[in-house]
C-alpha positions, 0 to 999 in steps of 0.5 A, a space after each residue: 322205258 318209253 312214256 306209254 309204258 311208264 304211264 300204264 305202269 302208273 295206272 296199274 299201280 294206282 289201280 292196285 292202290 285204289 283196290 287195296 284202299 277199297 278192300 281195307 275200307 270194306 273190311 274195316 267197315 264190316 269189323 266195326 259194324 260187328 263190334 260196334 253194335 248195341 247190346 241185345 234187347 232183353 225182350 228179344 232174348 226173352 222171346 228167343 228163350 221161350 221159343 227155343 225151350 218150347 221148340 227143343 223141349 216140347 213144353 206143356 202149357 203148364 210148364 210154360 206157365 211156370 217157366 214164363 215168370 222165370 224168363 221175365 224176371 231174367 229178362 228184367 235183371 238183364 235189362 238192369 245190368 245193361 242199364 248199370 253198365 251203360 251208366 258206368 261206362 258213360 260216367 267214366 267218359 264223363 270224368 275222363 273228359 272233364 279231366 282232359 278239358 282242364 288241360 286244354 286251351 280254350 280253343 282246344 276245349 271248344 274243338 274237344 266239345 265238338 268232338 264229344 258232340 260228334 261221338 254222342 251223335 254217332 252213338 245215337 245213330 247206332 242206337 247206343 246213346 249213353 244214358 243221362 247222368 245220374 
């Protein structure tokens, strides 16, 4: 193989490798975005539910007057469930991190605290910040 053809082969392999890397990054970013999103807003769910019922069932104003409180109550219950669930998840992480920290050296603890700060910042940017401790 002469120098020119081996150079071309190397360039082609590098291009294929970079193309695969870019494709993998795009697919991964899309998958993560789909999986790591905040739960739907209960108020949005209530608006959607009202709209869908009204559109599909052609409810009368009298029917909507009776159904609205049911939807409002369900929305409030959804919000409470979401808050409770998020608080439980946050508490599990707090406990696990406290236990992990006891097994680390002081330098590792410092890095671990930085990692936790980065995780919380990431969640805040995504709109998923954990609730404060109870």
